[in-house]
N, CA, C and O of each residue as an XYZ file, in Angstrom:
664
protein
N     106.285     79.681     89.898
C     104.509     80.415     89.450
C     105.037     81.421     88.713
O     106.186     81.861     88.742
N     104.022     81.785     87.986
C     104.073     83.022     87.170
C     103.074     84.161     87.649
O     101.875     83.996     87.869
N     103.738     85.265     87.761
C     103.128     86.501     88.014
C     102.784     87.277     86.655
O     103.003     86.995     85.477
N     102.093     88.481     87.345
C     102.652     89.694     86.218
C     102.453     90.729     87.076
O     101.528     90.997     87.841
N     103.496     91.271     86.813
C     103.796     92.902     87.798
C     103.763     93.802     86.988
O     104.586     93.778     86.073
N     102.812     94.862     87.071
C     102.158     96.195     86.443
C     103.036     97.198     87.879
O     103.136     96.911     89.072
N     103.632     98.610     86.976
C     104.289     99.370     87.388
C     104.220    100.552     86.271
O     104.862    100.703     85.231
N     103.147    101.372     86.909
C     102.827    102.303     85.847
C     102.138    101.671     84.526
O     101.141    100.948     84.528
N     102.790    102.046     83.531
C     102.188    101.698     82.026
C     103.132    100.090     82.057
O     102.753     99.346     81.152
N     103.773     99.750     82.560
C     104.535     98.258     82.107
C     104.102     97.276     82.598
O     103.575     97.230     83.710
N     104.210     96.647     82.086
C     103.587     95.052     82.298
C     104.507     94.198     81.989
O     104.963     94.144     80.847
N     105.050     93.134     83.312
C     106.243     92.209     82.873
C     105.964     90.796     83.414
O     106.215     90.709     84.616
N     105.662     90.043     83.031
C     106.224     88.479     83.286
C     106.700     88.050     84.128
O     107.642     87.361     83.739
N     106.581     88.042     85.399
C     107.590     86.954     86.383
C     107.625     85.904     86.601
O     106.516     85.611     87.049
N     108.184     85.142     86.575
C     108.922     83.569     87.077
C     109.352     83.288     88.100
O     110.580     83.258     88.169
N     108.675     83.008     89.156
C     108.937     82.779     90.498
C     108.820     81.219     91.001
O     107.797     80.535     90.974
N     110.566     80.694     91.627
C     110.483     79.198     91.891
C     111.336     79.212     92.983
O     112.166     80.113     93.099
N     111.221     78.220     93.891
C     111.596     77.936     94.789
C     110.918     78.022     95.717
O     109.714     78.090     95.466
N     111.424     78.069     97.499
C     110.881     78.101     98.358
C     112.042     78.523     99.691
O     113.236     78.746     99.494
N     111.256     78.566    101.242
C     112.094     78.348    102.184
C     112.912     80.086    101.969
O     114.102     80.000    102.275
N     112.641     81.068    101.671
C     113.529     82.257    101.413
C     114.397     82.093    100.206
O     115.152     83.053    100.057
N     114.496     81.261     99.402
C     115.467     81.015     98.607
C     114.937     80.904     97.161
O     114.991     79.815     96.588
N     114.541     81.749     96.691
C     114.213     81.809     95.400
C     114.768     82.279     93.578
O     115.384     83.329     93.395
N     114.414     81.294     92.361
C     115.014     82.132     91.258
C     114.016     82.897     90.681
O     112.972     82.272     90.499
N     114.011     84.401     90.235
C     113.460     85.297     90.390
C     114.026     85.287     88.568
O     115.226     85.199     88.307
N     113.015     85.384     87.521
C     113.217     85.371     85.824
C     112.351     86.477     85.903
O     111.272     86.441     86.494
N     112.895     87.659     85.200
C     112.206     88.564     84.814
C     112.688     89.278     83.183
O     113.551     90.148     83.064
N     111.834     88.617     81.941
C     112.533     88.548     80.848
C     113.764     87.619     80.349
O     113.590     86.400     80.335
N     114.849     88.097     79.990
C     116.282     87.558     79.545
C     116.753     87.169     81.077
O     117.448     86.185     81.331
N     116.270     88.085     82.035
C     117.359     88.639     83.298
C     116.930     87.246     84.228
O     115.867     86.721     83.900
N     117.658     86.648     85.313
C     117.751     85.642     85.866
C     118.251     86.257     87.178
O     119.455     86.509     87.137
N     117.592     86.590     88.428
C     118.385     86.412     89.689
C     118.168     85.037     90.949
O     117.292     84.173     90.981
N     119.169     85.238     91.761
C     119.178     84.342     92.952
C     118.647     84.928     93.884
O     119.335     85.881     94.247
N     117.520     84.772     94.580
C     117.323     85.760     95.774
C     117.045     85.016     97.124
O     116.577     83.881     97.224
N     117.320     85.638     97.884
C     117.632     85.224     99.520
C     116.605     86.210     99.923
O     117.017     87.369     99.889
N     115.041     86.015    100.397
C     113.900     86.773    101.163
C     113.866     86.255    102.215
O     113.505     85.081    102.132
N     114.116     86.648    103.365
C     113.049     86.619    104.399
C     112.655     87.524    105.063
O     113.483     88.416    105.246
N     111.236     87.711    105.717
C     110.504     88.307    106.675
C     111.200     88.726    107.849
O     111.578     88.002    108.770
N     111.318     89.810    107.746
C     112.219     90.160    109.429
C     110.810     91.279    110.579
O     110.753     91.474    111.793
N     110.129     91.635    109.702
C     108.847     92.291    110.675
C     107.684     92.188    109.926
O     107.743     91.460    108.935
N     106.711     92.713    110.156
C     105.249     93.045    109.336
C     105.717     93.606    108.406
O     106.309     94.629    108.748
N     105.735     93.329    106.917
C     106.094     94.324    105.631
C     107.575     94.476    105.472
O     108.180     94.734    104.431
N     107.987     94.306    106.487
C     109.553     94.460    106.136
C     110.384     93.044    105.643
O     110.351     92.146    106.485
N     110.985     92.796    104.614
C     112.033     91.970    104.069
C     113.371     92.611    103.822
O     113.737     93.729    103.461
N     114.074     91.280    104.212
C     115.553     91.200    103.922
C     115.935     90.453    102.733
O     115.831     89.227    102.786
N     116.279     90.894    101.876
C     116.582     90.216    100.563
C     118.118     90.779    100.121
O     118.649     91.885    100.222
N     118.529     89.597     99.631
C     120.126     89.905     99.607
C     119.727     88.977     97.930
O     118.993     88.059     97.564
N     120.631     89.819     97.388
C     120.677     89.549     95.615
C     121.483     90.240     95.075
O     121.793     91.425     95.202
N     122.042     88.912     94.041
C     123.694     88.957     93.583
C     124.679     89.789     94.847
O     125.325     90.788     94.530
N     124.704     89.189     96.447
C     125.476     89.697     97.103
C     125.240     91.046     97.500
O     126.033     91.687     98.190
N     123.964     91.559     96.993
C     123.982     93.156     97.519
C     122.526     92.831     98.283
O     121.457     92.451     97.804
N     122.987     93.191     99.925
C     121.645     93.554    100.650
C     120.499     94.464    100.419
O     120.647     95.659    100.166
N     119.745     94.071    100.481
C     118.606     95.054    100.331
C     117.628     95.150    101.751
O     117.674     94.178    102.506
N     116.730     96.332    102.126
C     115.851     96.190    103.090
C     114.157     96.873    102.427
O     113.903     98.060    102.218
N     113.335     95.819    102.244
C     111.838     96.227    101.405
C     110.664     96.343    102.664
O     110.152     95.442    103.327
N     110.493     97.570    102.703
C     109.155     97.917    103.281
C     108.051     97.452    102.335
O     108.073     98.007    101.237
N     107.354     96.796    102.479
C     106.127     96.606    101.482
C     104.871     96.863    102.157
O     104.696     96.176    103.163
N     104.050     97.596    101.886
C     102.479     97.846    102.410
C     101.656     97.977    101.570
O     101.796     98.610    100.524
N     100.559     97.306    101.983
C      98.934     97.506    101.159
C      98.813     99.119    100.395
O      98.858    100.071    101.174
N      98.698     99.347     99.254
C      98.583    100.521     98.609
C      97.229    100.330     97.487
O      97.370    100.202     96.271
N      96.008    100.345     98.165
C      94.683    100.440     97.544
C      94.954     99.145     96.227
O      95.157     99.271     95.020
N      94.877     98.260     96.864
C      95.123     96.963     95.954
C      96.629     96.361     95.309
O      96.935     95.336     94.699
N      97.226     97.319     95.688
C      98.939     97.280     95.160
C      99.587     97.339     96.188
O      99.282     97.667     97.335
N     100.662     96.948     95.651
C     102.062     96.914     97.088
C     102.347     98.192     96.380
O     102.288     98.523     95.196
N     102.761     98.970     97.777
C     103.806    100.144     97.868
C     105.199     99.549     98.289
O     105.364     99.012     99.384
N     106.030     99.660     97.500
C     107.572     98.887     97.974
C     108.795    100.063     97.982
O     109.448    100.443     97.009
N     108.893    100.505     99.347
C     109.956    101.092     99.545
C     111.104    100.602     99.783
O     111.308    100.091    100.884
N     112.230    100.651     98.691
C     113.695    100.327     98.516
C     114.798    101.085     99.002
O     115.609    100.910     98.093
N     115.395    101.862     99.899
C     116.264    102.804     99.983
C     115.549    103.874     99.833
O     114.545    104.005    100.532
N     115.969    105.026     98.741
C     115.181    106.310     98.721
C     114.093    106.277     98.070
O     113.296    107.212     98.136
N     113.837    105.005     97.202
C     113.097    104.709     96.317
C     111.503    104.120     96.725
O     111.456    103.205     97.547
N     110.501    104.532     96.275
C     109.254    104.236     96.269
C     108.811    103.365     94.609
O     109.256    103.571     93.480
N     107.930    102.526     95.027
C     107.328    101.779     93.789
C     105.973    101.304     93.831
O     105.649    100.347     94.535
N     105.437    101.726     93.345
C     103.798    101.318     93.516
C     103.964    100.191     92.174
O     104.426    100.526     91.084
N     103.483     98.797     92.513
C     103.161     97.753     91.734
C     102.406     96.781     92.371
O     102.535     96.285     93.490
N     101.571     96.578     91.462
C     100.166     95.444     91.316
C     100.966     94.267     90.889
O     101.529     94.174     89.799
N     100.971     93.437     91.767
C     101.033     92.181     91.498
C      99.871     90.710     91.592
O      98.953     90.570     92.401
N     100.232     89.880     90.637
C      98.759     89.421     90.421
C      99.691     88.164     89.613
O     100.660     88.282     88.863
N      98.811     86.656     90.210
C      98.614     85.458     89.463
C      98.660     85.663     87.959
O      97.857     86.552     87.675
N      99.376     85.122     86.715
C      99.086     85.324     85.643
C      98.098     84.850     85.494
O      97.668     85.432     84.498
N      97.021     83.814     85.948
C      96.056     83.673     85.813
C      94.639     84.641     85.568
O      93.664     84.728     84.822
N      95.332     85.355     86.874
C      93.850     86.265     87.263
C      93.894     87.514     86.065
O      93.035     88.215     85.530
N      95.540     87.368     85.949
C      95.873     88.928     84.947
C      94.880     88.462     83.968
O      93.794     89.039     84.021
N      95.028     87.510     83.056
C      94.661     87.521     82.042
C      92.939     87.213     82.238
O      92.174     87.578     81.345
N      92.552     86.697     83.152
C      91.371     87.087     82.990
C      90.644     88.093     82.976
O      89.745     88.233     82.147
N      90.991     89.179     84.133
C      90.935     90.516     84.182
C      91.104     91.563     83.596
O      90.595     92.654     83.850
N      92.374     91.078     82.163
C      92.472     91.928     80.998
C      91.739     91.571     79.642
O      91.564     92.284     78.654
N      91.438     90.535     79.829
C      91.246     89.494     78.513
C      89.844     88.981     78.394
O      89.436     88.538     77.321
N      88.987     89.034     79.625
C      87.624     88.854     80.040
C      87.210     90.260     79.517
O      88.076     91.052     79.143
N      86.071     90.527     79.494
C      85.655     91.303     78.959
C      84.724     91.865     77.802
O      83.750     91.114     77.816
N      84.621     92.407     77.236
C      83.556     92.888     75.906
C      84.366     93.173     74.705
O      85.425     93.761     74.486
N      83.513     92.564     74.031
C      84.469     92.790     72.729
C      83.426     93.745     72.229
O      82.273     93.504     72.586
N      83.679     95.004     71.304
C      82.545     95.947     71.190
C      82.106     96.117     69.699
O      82.715     96.938     69.013
N      81.188     95.464     69.211
C      80.340     96.046     68.052
C      80.100     97.233     67.638
O      80.466     98.309     68.110
N      79.292     96.938     66.480
C      78.800     98.405     66.097
C      77.381     98.700     67.397
O      77.103     99.791     67.894
N      76.954     97.876     67.574
C      75.853     98.355     68.458
C      75.404     97.602     69.932
O      74.418     97.757     70.653
N      76.918     96.479     70.055
C      76.292     95.919     71.417
C      77.792     95.494     71.765
O      78.833     95.866     71.223
N      77.589     94.551     72.892
C      79.028     94.227     73.369
C      78.877     92.803     73.525
O      77.852     92.209     73.857
N      80.144     92.258     73.217
C      80.077     90.284     73.381
C      81.272     90.132     74.635
O      82.459     90.457     74.630
N      80.496     89.552     75.610
C      81.604     88.712     76.630
C      82.036     87.979     76.401
O      81.152     87.123     76.362
N      83.073     87.467     76.121
C      83.584     86.054     75.685
C      84.532     85.398     76.703
O      85.125     86.128     77.497
N      84.700     84.157     76.728
C      85.422     83.782     77.634
C      87.032     83.416     77.562
O      87.443     82.457     76.910
N      87.895     84.304     78.316
C      89.143     84.617     78.629
C      89.957     83.182     78.181
O      90.767     83.063     77.261
N      89.554     82.296     78.981
C      90.353     80.701     78.573
C      88.911     79.501     79.226
O      87.844     79.377     79.828
N      89.431     79.212     78.879
C      88.828     77.062     79.236
C      88.366     77.183     81.034
O      88.995     77.422     82.065
N      86.925     76.869     80.697
C      86.718     76.898     82.467
C      85.376     76.755     82.199
O      84.740     76.848     81.149
N      84.972     76.448     83.638
C      83.252     75.898     83.957
C      82.617     77.140     84.513
O      83.094     77.978     85.278
N      81.334     77.063     83.908
C      80.527     78.595     84.259
C      79.817     77.945     86.046
O      79.359     76.836     86.322
N      79.950     78.825     86.681
C      79.455     78.121     88.205
C      78.271     78.810     88.362
O      77.400     78.245     89.023
N      77.983     80.162     87.797
C      76.765     80.989     88.540
C      76.580     82.029     87.083
O      77.460     82.596     86.436
N      75.362     82.017     86.917
C      74.899     83.028     85.836
C      73.999     84.253     86.442
O      72.802     84.071     86.660
N      74.556     85.361     86.674
C      73.362     86.330     87.355
C      72.675     86.993     86.337
O      72.341     88.105     86.748
N      72.327     86.799     85.218
C      71.776     87.798     84.632
C      70.760     86.692     83.592
O      71.108     85.520     83.452
N      69.370     87.294     82.846
C      68.907     86.368     81.741
C      68.586     87.831     80.796
O      68.555     89.038     81.039
N      68.387     87.008     79.671
C      67.968     87.865     78.707
C      66.612     89.211     78.937
O      65.511     88.907     79.395
N      66.888     90.327     78.621
C      65.975     91.367     79.211
C      66.516     92.226     80.210
O      66.147     93.396     80.316
N      67.589     91.574     81.136
C      67.884     92.595     82.672
C      68.582     93.690     81.421
O      69.086     93.597     80.301
N      68.200     94.858     82.536
C      69.276     95.944     82.360
C      70.463     96.385     83.152
O      70.203     97.071     84.140
N      71.565     96.152     82.936
C      73.088     96.173     83.385
C      73.364     97.648     83.757
O      72.854     98.619     83.198
N      74.419     97.681     84.983
C      75.302     98.884     84.387
C      77.047     98.297     84.278
O      77.496     97.193     83.969
N      77.580     99.307     84.594
C      78.467     98.977     84.096
C      79.544     98.434     85.589
O      79.813     99.271     86.451
N      79.945     97.307     85.679
C      80.476     96.755     86.650
C      79.486     96.037     87.594
O      79.655     96.002     88.813
N      78.309     95.393     86.869
C      77.337     94.692     87.390
C      77.818     93.318     87.289
O      78.400     93.122     86.223
N      77.753     92.191     88.148
C      78.060     91.092     87.528
C      77.023     90.124     86.833
O      75.831     89.866     86.999
N      78.024     89.706     85.977
C      77.322     88.996     84.846
C      77.068     87.458     85.006
O      76.148     86.775     84.557
N      78.068     87.132     85.718
C      78.578     85.437     85.746
C      79.836     85.131     86.248
O      80.705     85.971     86.015
N      80.207     83.991     86.973
C      81.294     83.823     87.112
C      81.388     82.337     86.456
O      80.502     81.555     86.109
N      83.175     82.231     86.415
C      83.796     81.290     85.414
C      84.652     80.560     86.473
O      85.383     81.147     87.271
N      84.518     79.467     86.415
C      85.989     78.777     87.195
C      86.751     78.423     86.288
O      86.183     77.704     85.466
N      88.419     78.739     85.963
C      89.277     78.370     85.327
C      90.320     78.421     86.240
O      90.560     79.407     86.935
N      91.212     76.944     86.263
C      92.511     76.654     86.835
C      92.500     76.995     88.333
O      93.269     77.654     89.032
N      91.176     76.206     88.629
C      90.995     76.716     90.325
C      90.748     77.486     90.826
O      90.739     77.393     92.053
N      90.437     78.581     90.263
C      89.793     79.825     90.632
C      88.524     80.752     89.733
O      88.307     80.999     88.547
N      87.865     81.080     91.058
C      86.400     81.511     90.331
C      86.544     82.687     90.477
O      86.956     83.252     91.490
N      86.058     83.387     88.993
C      86.269     84.753     88.716
C      84.744     84.936     88.218
O      83.925     84.237     87.622
N      84.795     86.581     88.916
C      83.371     87.040     88.417
C      83.625     87.924     87.328
O      84.371     88.903     87.370
N      82.905     87.488     86.261
C      82.662     89.035     84.959
C      81.748     89.745     85.108
O      80.585     89.364     85.241
N      82.228     91.173     85.108
C      81.016     92.076     84.855
C      80.840     92.283     83.468
O      81.288     91.704     82.478
N      80.000     93.350     83.649
C      79.944     94.471     82.254
C      80.321     95.498     82.710
O      80.140     96.073     83.784
N      81.148     95.813     81.367
C      82.327     96.688     81.085
C      81.140     98.301     81.027
O      81.449     99.379     81.535
N      79.998     98.057     80.381
C      79.138     99.616     79.868
C      77.633     98.934     80.474
O      77.280     97.810     80.828
N      77.110    100.021     80.393
C      75.841     99.788     80.588
C      74.766     99.640     79.479
O      74.887    100.356     78.485
N      73.807     98.843     79.553
C      73.060     98.173     78.243
C      71.877     97.004     79.099
O      71.594     96.866     80.289
N      71.460     96.391     77.991
C      70.431     95.334     78.099
C      70.880     94.080     77.755
O      71.619     93.866     76.795
N      70.352     93.036     78.698
C      71.319     91.704     78.206
C      70.192     91.460     76.979
O      69.005     91.688     77.214
N      70.629     90.982     75.648
C      70.081     90.390     74.875
C      70.141     89.226     74.819
O      69.206     88.489     74.507
N      71.664     88.763     75.223
C      71.363     87.122     74.996
C      72.479     86.446     75.887
O      73.549     87.049     75.967
N      72.335     85.277     76.549
C      72.779     84.761     77.169
C      72.956     83.147     76.668
O      72.077     82.292     76.562
N      74.410     83.042     76.401
C      74.512     81.682     75.643
C      75.111     80.750     76.711
O      75.612     79.722     76.255
N      75.139     80.857     77.590
C      75.393     79.680     78.634
C      74.917     79.495     79.978
O      74.531     80.535     80.511
N      74.855     78.640     80.540
C      74.287     77.921     81.893
C      75.652     77.685     83.056
O      76.878     77.576     83.033
N      74.712     77.693     83.871
C      75.771     77.037     85.422
C      75.901     76.062     84.992
O      75.057     75.690     84.176
N      76.855     75.312     85.286
C      77.282     73.878     84.955
C      78.033     73.722     83.803
O      78.989     72.948     83.843
N      77.708     74.465     82.533
C      78.459     74.360     81.409
C      80.144     74.656     81.153
O      80.821     75.665     81.351
N      80.411     73.602     80.740
C      82.037     73.816     80.449
C      82.063     74.896     78.690
O      81.525     74.755     77.592
N      83.068     75.981     79.355
C      83.734     76.740     77.886
C      84.720     76.740     77.580
O      85.580     76.730     78.461
N      85.141     76.752     76.102
C      86.669     77.444     75.689
C      86.674     78.590     75.765
O      85.657     79.218     76.059
N      88.199     79.332     75.436
C      88.658     80.497     75.249
C      87.941     80.913     74.153
O      87.993     80.233     73.129
N      87.420     81.706     74.186
C      86.613     82.845     72.624
C      85.112     82.622     72.433
O      84.503     83.084     71.468
N      84.466     81.794     73.529
C      83.253     81.178     73.125
C      82.598     82.506     74.214
O      83.089     83.097     75.175
N      81.111     82.608     73.426
C      80.371     84.034     73.334
C      79.344     83.397     74.688
O      78.656     82.377     74.725
N      79.546     84.318     75.584
C      78.872     83.918     77.012
C      77.293     84.545     77.094
O      76.208     83.966     77.147
N      77.764     86.446     77.076
C      76.480     86.987     76.948
C      76.627     88.225     75.847
O      77.758     88.468     75.426
N      75.826     88.781     75.513
C      75.580     89.740     74.323
C      74.642     90.557     75.041
O      73.563     90.137     75.459
N      75.206     92.111     75.223
C      74.591     93.006     75.598
C      74.340     94.454     74.663
O      75.322     95.049     74.218
N      72.965     94.948     74.417
C      72.862     95.981     73.594
C      73.071     97.404     74.166
O      72.982     98.385     73.427
């Protein structure tokens, strides 16, 4: 399964395969065989290249705070598809409007706005189902909905215009 890990400004794709505590982790050109065991709530025993580590993992405002030895890392880990939708879905800003485009192919399951509606940044606009996940797309800035190009049940392709906000 592919994940995207964000540590500060660094964003890396991580491919994880395996099961039952034995995993192959690929990060760029590096590949590690990892033996990982949950020993207590949030405490993991890791064996990587013959070296043993203990990692204490706690939730930290939607990210994971990972304590290993004397170092702490705050990492946001999400499925690659979720990352793509979160970062690529959004608006393309033109001179006087914002255009919400489909980040990847999917099916519109709900449309929350109609032309003429006033929206604020963060207001829900629609829900798209892509790769068996429902994702709510929200307004990135305040404005008035000028055009809605989709309806519930409609299939869309990556790059299709969904909503235009003035």
